[in-house]
BAGUVO-454020 format. One record per residue (C-alpha): x, y, z; residue in one letter. Coordinates in pm, whole numbers, plus 32768, in hexadecimal, padded with zeros to 4 digits. Layout:
# BAGUVO-454020
<gudo x="X" y="Y" z="Z" type="A"/>
...
This chain:
# BAGUVO-454020
<gudo x="8587" y="789F" z="82F0" type="M"/>
<gudo x="85DC" y="79C2" z="83D9" type="P"/>
<gudo x="859D" y="7B21" z="835B" type="V"/>
<gudo x="85D8" y="7C7A" z="83EA" type="Q"/>
<gudo x="84CC" y="7CEA" z="84DD" type="Y"/>
<gudo x="8427" y="7E35" z="847E" type="K"/>
<gudo x="83C7" y="7F26" z="8595" type="D"/>
<gudo x="82A8" y="7FD7" z="84E9" type="Y"/>
<gudo x="826A" y="80BF" z="860F" type="Y"/>
<gudo x="83D2" y="8137" z="8604" type="E"/>
<gudo x="83C1" y="8164" z="848B" type="I"/>
<gudo x="8295" y="824E" z="84B2" type="L"/>
<gudo x="8326" y="82F0" z="85E9" type="G"/>
<gudo x="81FB" y="82A4" z="86C9" type="V"/>
<gudo x="81D7" y="81E3" z="8811" type="P"/>
<gudo x="812E" y="8090" z="8818" type="R"/>
<gudo x="8007" y="8136" z="88C7" type="S"/>
<gudo x="7FD4" y="8230" z="87AA" type="A"/>
<gudo x="7E70" y="8276" z="873A" type="S"/>
<gudo x="7DFA" y="823F" z="85D6" type="D"/>
<gudo x="7DF6" y="83BA" z="85A6" type="A"/>
<gudo x="7F5F" y="83DC" z="861F" type="D"/>
<gudo x="7FD1" y="82C2" z="853A" type="I"/>
<gudo x="7F27" y="8362" z="840D" type="K"/>
<gudo x="7FB5" y="84B9" z="8461" type="K"/>
<gudo x="8117" y="8430" z="847D" type="S"/>
<gudo x="80F4" y="8369" z="833A" type="F"/>
<gudo x="807A" y="8497" z="8276" type="R"/>
<gudo x="8198" y="856E" z="82F8" type="K"/>
<gudo x="82A3" y="846B" z="82A5" type="L"/>
<gudo x="8206" y="8409" z="8158" type="A"/>
<gudo x="820C" y="8573" z="80E4" type="R"/>
<gudo x="8376" y="8596" z="8153" type="E"/>
<gudo x="83EE" y="845B" z="80A4" type="F"/>
<gudo x="830B" y="844F" z="7F75" type="H"/>
<gudo x="83F3" y="8403" z="7E4D" type="P"/>
<gudo x="8354" y="8514" z="7D77" type="D"/>
<gudo x="83C4" y="8629" z="7E65" type="V"/>
<gudo x="84FA" y="85A2" z="7F17" type="A"/>
<gudo x="8655" y="8606" z="7E9C" type="K"/>
<gudo x="86F3" y="84B2" z="7EE3" type="D"/>
<gudo x="85F7" y="83E4" z="7E1D" type="K"/>
<gudo x="86A1" y="8293" z="7E54" type="K"/>
<gudo x="86A1" y="82B3" z="7FCF" type="R"/>
<gudo x="8548" y="8354" z="7FCD" type="A"/>
<gudo x="84B4" y="8235" z="7F02" type="E"/>
<gudo x="8531" y="812F" z="7FFB" type="E"/>
<gudo x="84C0" y="81FF" z="8124" type="K"/>
<gudo x="836B" y="823D" z="8086" type="F"/>
<gudo x="8338" y="80C6" z="8058" type="K"/>
<gudo x="839E" y="8085" z="81C1" type="E"/>
<gudo x="82AE" y="8191" z="8242" type="I"/>
<gudo x="8197" y="8104" z="8169" type="N"/>
<gudo x="81D1" y="7FA4" z="81E8" type="E"/>
<gudo x="81C3" y="801B" z="8350" type="A"/>
<gudo x="8081" y="80DD" z="8311" type="Y"/>
<gudo x="7FE9" y="7FBA" z="8250" type="E"/>
<gudo x="8005" y="7EED" z="8390" type="V"/>
<gudo x="7FC3" y="7FEC" z="84A4" type="L"/>
<gudo x="7E98" y="8091" z="83F5" type="S"/>
<gudo x="7DE4" y="7F43" z="83D5" type="D"/>
<gudo x="7D51" y="7ED0" z="8525" type="P"/>
<gudo x="7D70" y="7D5D" z="84D0" type="A"/>
<gudo x="7ED6" y="7D79" z="8452" type="K"/>
<gudo x="7F3A" y="7E55" z="8578" type="R"/>
<gudo x="7EAC" y="7D5C" z="8671" type="K"/>
<gudo x="7F63" y="7C40" z="85C8" type="K"/>
<gudo x="80A6" y="7D09" z="85C2" type="Y"/>
<gudo x="8087" y="7D69" z="8732" type="D"/>
<gudo x="8057" y="7BFB" z="878E" type="E"/>
<gudo x="81B7" y="7BB5" z="870B" type="L"/>
<gudo x="823C" y="7C68" z="883D" type="G"/>
<gudo x="82DC" y="7DB6" z="8889" type="A"/>
<gudo x="8433" y="7D34" z="88EF" type="N"/>
<gudo x="84CB" y="7CF9" z="8798" type="W"/>
<gudo x="85EB" y="7DDE" z="8746" type="K"/>
<gudo x="85F7" y="7EA0" z="8601" type="Q"/>
<gudo x="86D8" y="7DEB" z="850A" type="G"/>
<gudo x="86DE" y="7CA5" z="85CE" type="A"/>
<gudo x="869C" y="7B59" z="8524" type="E"/>
<gudo x="8532" y="7AF9" z="854A" type="F"/>
<gudo x="848E" y="79A6" z="8530" type="R"/>
<gudo x="8311" y="79AC" z="854B" type="P"/>
<gudo x="826E" y="78E7" z="8663" type="P"/>
<gudo x="81A5" y="77AD" z="860B" type="P"/>
<gudo x="806F" y="7800" z="8542" type="G"/>
<gudo x="8103" y="7931" z="8495" type="Y"/>
<gudo x="81FC" y="7898" z="83A6" type="E"/>
<gudo x="8179" y="7860" z="8249" type="N"/>
<gudo x="8204" y="77B2" z="8118" type="F"/>
<gudo x="82FD" y="78CD" z="80D7" type="A"/>
<gudo x="83C3" y="785E" z="8206" type="G"/>
<gudo x="8397" y="76E6" z="81DC" type="Q"/>
<gudo x="8439" y="75E2" z="8100" type="Q"/>
<gudo x="8393" y="74C9" z="8046" type="F"/>
<gudo x="8449" y="73A0" z="7FB5" type="Q"/>
<gudo x="8478" y="73C6" z="7E41" type="G"/>
<gudo x="8424" y="72C8" z="7D3A" type="R"/>
<gudo x="851C" y="71B0" z="7D04" type="G"/>
<gudo x="8551" y="7187" z="7E7A" type="A"/>
<gudo x="85D8" y="702A" z="7E4A" type="G"/>
<gudo x="8709" y="70C1" z="7D9F" type="Q"/>
<gudo x="874C" y="71BF" z="7EB3" type="G"/>
<gudo x="863C" y="72AF" z="7F19" type="A"/>
<gudo x="8658" y="741A" z="7EB9" type="E"/>
<gudo x="85B8" y="751E" z="7F9F" type="G"/>
<gudo x="8501" y="763D" z="7EF9" type="F"/>
<gudo x="84A7" y="778E" z="7F8F" type="E"/>
<gudo x="83FC" y="78A8" z="7EDA" type="F"/>
<gudo x="846B" y="7A0A" z="7F30" type="H"/>
<gudo x="8428" y="7B4D" z="7E77" type="F"/>
<gudo x="84F5" y="7C85" z="7E38" type="G"/>
<gudo x="848B" y="7DD4" z="7DA9" type="G"/>
<gudo x="8322" y="7DB5" z="7E1D" type="T"/>
<gudo x="8337" y="7ED4" z="7F16" type="G"/>
<gudo x="82F7" y="7DF5" z="8046" type="F"/>
<gudo x="83F8" y="7D69" z="8136" type="S"/>
<gudo x="8424" y="7BF5" z="8177" type="D"/>
<gudo x="839D" y="7C34" z="82D5" type="F"/>
<gudo x="8255" y="7CC1" z="824C" type="F"/>
<gudo x="8235" y="7BAE" z="8148" type="E"/>
<gudo x="826A" y="7A9E" z="824A" type="Q"/>
<gudo x="8165" y="7B26" z="833C" type="I"/>
<gudo x="8068" y="7BE3" z="8265" type="F"/>
<gudo x="80AD" y="7B90" z="80F7" type="G"/>
<gudo x="7FB2" y="7AEB" z="8010" type="S"/>
<gudo x="8097" y="79BB" z="8013" type="R"/>
<gudo x="8011" y="7971" z="8170" type="N"/>
<gudo x="7F21" y="7854" z="812D" type="G"/>
<gudo x="7F79" y="7874" z="7FBE" type="G"/>
<gudo x="7F15" y="77BF" z="7E83" type="R"/>
<gudo x="7EF3" y="7651" z="7E2C" type="S"/>
<gudo x="7FBA" y="75A3" z="7F38" type="G"/>
<gudo x="80CE" y="769D" z="7F82" type="F"/>
<gudo x="81A9" y="7623" z="809A" type="G"/>
<gudo x="8133" y="74BB" z="8093" type="R"/>
<gudo x="8232" y="73A1" z="809D" type="A"/>
<gudo x="823E" y="72DC" z="7F5B" type="A"/>
<gudo x="82FE" y="7191" z="7F5F" type="Q"/>
<gudo x="832D" y="70CE" z="7E1F" type="F"/>
<gudo x="83C4" y="6F7C" z="7DDC" type="E"/>
<gudo x="84D7" y="6F6F" z="7CDB" type="E"/>
<gudo x="841D" y="6F4F" z="7B92" type="Q"/>
<gudo x="83D9" y="7000" z="7A4F" type="E"/>
<gudo x="82AE" y="70E8" z="7A53" type="Y"/>
<gudo x="823B" y="7238" z="79D3" type="A"/>
<gudo x="8192" y="733A" z="7AAD" type="E"/>
<gudo x="8142" y="74AA" z="7A7B" type="R"/>
<gudo x="81F2" y="759B" z="7B65" type="G"/>
<gudo x="8125" y="7641" z="7C72" type="R"/>
<gudo x="80B0" y="77AA" z="7C5E" type="D"/>
<gudo x="8161" y="78AA" z="7D39" type="V"/>
<gudo x="80BD" y="79DF" z="7DC9" type="E"/>
<gudo x="8142" y="7B18" z="7E75" type="G"/>
<gudo x="80EA" y="7C81" z="7EBD" type="D"/>
<gudo x="815C" y="7DAA" z="7DED" type="L"/>
<gudo x="8159" y="7F09" z="7E7D" type="M"/>
<gudo x="80F1" y="7FFF" z="7D6E" type="V"/>
<gudo x="80FB" y="8177" z="7DA2" type="T"/>
<gudo x="7FD0" y="8244" z="7D32" type="L"/>
<gudo x="80B0" y="82EE" z="7C33" type="E"/>
<gudo x="8101" y="819A" z="7B99" type="E"/>
<gudo x="7F92" y="8139" z="7B9F" type="A"/>
<gudo x="7F30" y="827B" z="7AF0" type="A"/>
<gudo x="8038" y="8276" z="79DD" type="R"/>
<gudo x="809B" y="8109" z="79C4" type="G"/>
<gudo x="81FA" y="8089" z="7A05" type="S"/>
<gudo x="82F9" y="7F74" z="79D2" type="I"/>
<gudo x="838D" y="7ED3" z="7B0A" type="R"/>
<gudo x="84A1" y="7DD2" z="7B39" type="S"/>
<gudo x="843A" y="7CBF" z="7C2B" type="V"/>
<gudo x="8521" y="7BA4" z="7C91" type="S"/>
<gudo x="84AB" y="7A4E" z="7D04" type="V"/>
<gudo x="8596" y="7961" z="7DB6" type="R"/>
<gudo x="854E" y="77EE" z="7D8B" type="H"/>
<gudo x="8631" y="7747" z="7E88" type="G"/>
<gudo x="8791" y="77B6" z="7E23" type="S"/>
<gudo x="872F" y="783E" z="7CCD" type="K"/>
<gudo x="86B5" y="79A3" z="7C99" type="T"/>
<gudo x="85F8" y="7A12" z="7B64" type="E"/>
<gudo x="85A2" y="7B7B" z="7B0E" type="T"/>
<gudo x="8469" y="7BD4" z="7A4C" type="H"/>
<gudo x="83EA" y="7D19" z="79B5" type="Q"/>
<gudo x="8289" y="7D5B" z="7A2E" type="V"/>
<gudo x="81A6" y="7E44" z="796B" type="K"/>
<gudo x="80C1" y="7F0B" z="7A51" type="I"/>
<gudo x="7FA2" y="7F89" z="7978" type="P"/>
<gudo x="7F16" y="80E6" z="79A8" type="A"/>
<gudo x="7DDB" y="80D8" z="7A79" type="G"/>
<gudo x="7E3C" y="7FA1" z="7B3F" type="V"/>
<gudo x="7D6B" y="7F7C" z="7C7C" type="T"/>
<gudo x="7D9A" y="7EFC" z="7DDE" type="E"/>
<gudo x="7D9A" y="7D81" z="7DEE" type="G"/>
<gudo x="7DBD" y="7D50" z="7C76" type="Q"/>
<gudo x="7E9C" y="7C29" z="7C20" type="R"/>
<gudo x="7FA5" y="7C49" z="7B12" type="L"/>
<gudo x="7FF5" y="7AFB" z="7A6F" type="R"/>
<gudo x="8148" y="7A9A" z="79E4" type="L"/>
<gudo x="810D" y="795B" z="7925" type="S"/>
<gudo x="820F" y="7849" z="795C" type="G"/>
<gudo x="82D7" y="790D" z="7A5D" type="K"/>
<gudo x="8270" y="7840" z="7B8C" type="G"/>
<gudo x="8301" y="76F6" z="7C04" type="E"/>
<gudo x="83B1" y="7632" z="7AF3" type="H"/>
<gudo x="8301" y="74FD" z="7A6E" type="G"/>
<gudo x="8398" y="73A0" z="7A72" type="H"/>
<gudo x="83C8" y="72A7" z="795B" type="G"/>
<gudo x="8385" y="73A2" z="7847" type="G"/>
<gudo x="8241" y="7425" z="78E1" type="A"/>
<gudo x="81F1" y="7597" z="78DF" type="A"/>
<gudo x="825E" y="7682" z="79F4" type="S"/>
<gudo x="815D" y="771D" z="7ADB" type="G"/>
<gudo x="80F9" y="788A" z="7ACA" type="D"/>
<gudo x="8169" y="79B1" z="7B9E" type="L"/>
<gudo x="8052" y="7A89" z="7C2C" type="Y"/>
<gudo x="809A" y="7BDE" z="7CC3" type="L"/>
<gudo x="7F7F" y="7C74" z="7D8D" type="R"/>
<gudo x="7F77" y="7DF2" z="7D78" type="V"/>
<gudo x="7F82" y="7EAB" z="7EC4" type="R"/>
<gudo x="7F5E" y="801F" z="7E85" type="L"/>
<gudo x="804F" y="80ED" z="7F57" type="A"/>
<gudo x="7FAC" y="81DB" z="804C" type="K"/>
<gudo x="7FC7" y="834A" z="7FF0" type="H"/>
<gudo x="7FCA" y="8477" z="80DB" type="P"/>
<gudo x="7ECE" y="853A" z="800A" type="D"/>
<gudo x="7DE7" y="843C" z="7F68" type="F"/>
<gudo x="7CFE" y="831D" z="7FB9" type="E"/>
<gudo x="7CA3" y="8228" z="7EA5" type="V"/>
<gudo x="7B4F" y="81A9" z="7E35" type="E"/>
<gudo x="7B89" y="80BC" z="7D10" type="E"/>
<gudo x="7C0A" y="81A3" z="7BFA" type="H"/>
<gudo x="7BB3" y="82E7" z="7CAC" type="N"/>
<gudo x="7C81" y="83B6" z="7D9C" type="L"/>
<gudo x="7BED" y="846F" z="7EC6" type="I"/>
<gudo x="7C8F" y="859B" z="7F6E" type="C"/>
<gudo x="7C12" y="868B" z="8077" type="E"/>
<gudo x="7C0A" y="8806" z="804F" type="A"/>
<gudo x="7BDF" y="88E4" z="8180" type="E"/>
<gudo x="7B15" y="8A21" z="8150" type="L"/>
<gudo x="7ADF" y="8B54" z="8226" type="A"/>
<gudo x="796B" y="8B99" z="8264" type="P"/>
<gudo x="7971" y="8CCD" z="8186" type="W"/>
<gudo x="7A17" y="8C0A" z="806B" type="E"/>
<gudo x="7900" y="8B0A" z="8078" type="A"/>
<gudo x="77F4" y="8C14" z="808E" type="A"/>
<gudo x="7877" y="8D03" z="7F84" type="L"/>
<gudo x="7936" y="8C15" z="7EA3" type="G"/>
<gudo x="7AA8" y="8C1F" z="7E4E" type="T"/>
<gudo x="7BB8" y="8B89" z="7D77" type="E"/>
<gudo x="7C8C" y="8A7C" z="7E1C" type="L"/>
<gudo x="7DD3" y="89CA" z="7DC5" type="S"/>
<gudo x="7DBD" y="8851" z="7DFF" type="V"/>
<gudo x="7EC2" y="873C" z="7DD3" type="P"/>
<gudo x="7EB8" y="8635" z="7CC1" type="T"/>
<gudo x="7FB1" y="8526" z="7C63" type="L"/>
<gudo x="802A" y="860C" z="7B4A" type="N"/>
<gudo x="804D" y="874E" z="7C0F" type="G"/>
<gudo x="7F55" y="8843" z="7C9E" type="R"/>
<gudo x="7E24" y="88C9" z="7BE6" type="V"/>
<gudo x="7D32" y="89E4" z="7C32" type="N"/>
<gudo x="7BC2" y="8998" z="7C63" type="I"/>
<gudo x="7A97" y="8A78" z="7C9E" type="K"/>
<gudo x="79DD" y="8A59" z="7DE6" type="I"/>
<gudo x="7877" y="8ACB" z="7D9F" type="P"/>
<gudo x="77C3" y="8BB3" z="7E90" type="A"/>
<gudo x="76F7" y="8AF4" z="7F90" type="G"/>
<gudo x="77DA" y="89C3" z="7F96" type="T"/>
<gudo x="7786" y="88D9" z="80B6" type="Q"/>
<gudo x="7877" y="8818" z="8193" type="S"/>
<gudo x="78A2" y="86B8" z="8108" type="G"/>
<gudo x="7842" y="871E" z="7FA8" type="Q"/>
<gudo x="7900" y="8668" z="7E91" type="K"/>
<gudo x="7990" y="872A" z="7D6D" type="L"/>
<gudo x="7A09" y="865E" z="7C42" type="R"/>
<gudo x="7B48" y="86A1" z="7B7F" type="V"/>
<gudo x="7B2C" y="85C1" z="7A4F" type="R"/>
<gudo x="7C4F" y="84F2" z="79D2" type="G"/>
<gudo x="7D2C" y="8524" z="7B04" type="R"/>
<gudo x="7D02" y="83CD" z="7BA1" type="G"/>
<gudo x="7DA4" y="827E" z="7B54" type="L"/>
<gudo x="7DB0" y="8232" z="79E1" type="G"/>
<gudo x="7CC4" y="82A8" z="78D2" type="A"/>
<gudo x="7B88" y="8258" z="7999" type="N"/>
<gudo x="7BE9" y="8302" z="7ADE" type="G"/>
<gudo x="7B87" y="8456" z="7B69" type="D"/>
<gudo x="7BEF" y="8525" z="7C95" type="L"/>
<gudo x="7AE1" y="8578" z="7D92" type="F"/>
<gudo x="7B21" y="869F" z="7E78" type="V"/>
<gudo x="7A5C" y="8680" z="7FBD" type="V"/>
<gudo x="7A25" y="87CE" z="8069" type="T"/>
<gudo x="7A4B" y="8804" z="81DD" type="K"/>
<gudo x="79E4" y="894F" z="8277" type="I"/>
<gudo x="7ACD" y="89B8" z="838F" type="V"/>
<gudo x="7A86" y="8AD0" z="8486" type="V"/>
<gudo x="7B9F" y="8B94" z="852D" type="P"/>
<gudo x="7C03" y="8B0F" z="8683" type="S"/>
<gudo x="7C89" y="8C63" z="86F1" type="Q"/>
<gudo x="7C08" y="8DBF" z="869B" type="M"/>
<gudo x="7C75" y="8F22" z="86D5" type="S"/>
<gudo x="7B82" y="9015" z="8773" type="D"/>
<gudo x="7B3D" y="90B1" z="8620" type="A"/>
<gudo x="7AF2" y="8F5C" z="8585" type="E"/>
<gudo x="7A0D" y="8F00" z="86A3" type="K"/>
<gudo x="7947" y="9040" z="8674" type="K"/>
<gudo x="7918" y="8FF0" z="8504" type="L"/>
<gudo x="7894" y="8E94" z="8559" type="W"/>
<gudo x="77A8" y="8F2C" z="8659" type="E"/>
<gudo x="772F" y="9026" z="8557" type="Q"/>
<gudo x="76EF" y="8F0B" z="8461" type="L"/>
<gudo x="7631" y="8E4F" z="856E" type="K"/>
<gudo x="754D" y="8F7A" z="85AB" type="R"/>
<gudo x="750B" y="8FCE" z="8440" type="E"/>
<gudo x="74FA" y="8E74" z="839F" type="S"/>
<gudo x="73A7" y="8DC9" z="8379" type="K"/>
<gudo x="744F" y="8C7A" z="8335" type="F"/>
<gudo x="73F6" y="8B58" z="841E" type="N"/>
<gudo x="74A0" y="8A0B" z="83CA" type="P"/>
<gudo x="7399" y="8949" z="848F" type="R"/>
<gudo x="726D" y="89C8" z="83CB" type="D"/>
């Protein structure tokens, strides 16, 4: 089934030759601009934020970026796209439904409301090489039988705010020509790769047998300020040398607004400071990693002060 090609480089506003650092810089700038918590037009911002996240999910991962680049650079944004052989997974294939002797019915499974485009799902989604025979052809002679429906699996983009507080999301699943919408509870503290199970919401069973289950694999959305380690959040705080040496009070971001923390005198670059209870769920904390930054340009007066410190200080970092 053709889908719209996504030009991830254009979405992030970088050339195809962009370095990892340039891609990250562009993502952080755009993600801050379109984060739903700060944008005025929240509906548009939410869609744009998902699109930016999807692009960064691919281009920040060397394996995914290589695979994406192999698709070719000549596809036009918005054009219909059909993956080359070897890329198409069960989401873009049909298998013959049960009761084929009475007129086969083709089934396709497509998701809505997950935060990922059909293009991403078809190339990079967890459905690629999915569960228990997805995409296989199943031919049956006309007869009475009962068979449980197969499980269905897809990806679900979850923002860090949703992971921290918990949320309810509407996800639609299209089985051939029929679309069903389900309410998905995202528990507070959900982690990357965790699978949410909706019992009986997969492929319908035949002959009175039970339906399969729907599994949604959590993919945490990238955030411009935080990295994630299980339930904990990591952010970087830049310090001037005198702030690290003398100590200071610093305002740092959290998912619930900014908080002030104390930087103790003698703080080292790379030191981790814990802010309890500001991570994902009840068990998560925020870790602030310090980075000491020296000025790249100095006035004559500033340079004299540094030279004075050099003469008078007995400190030697190599001792």
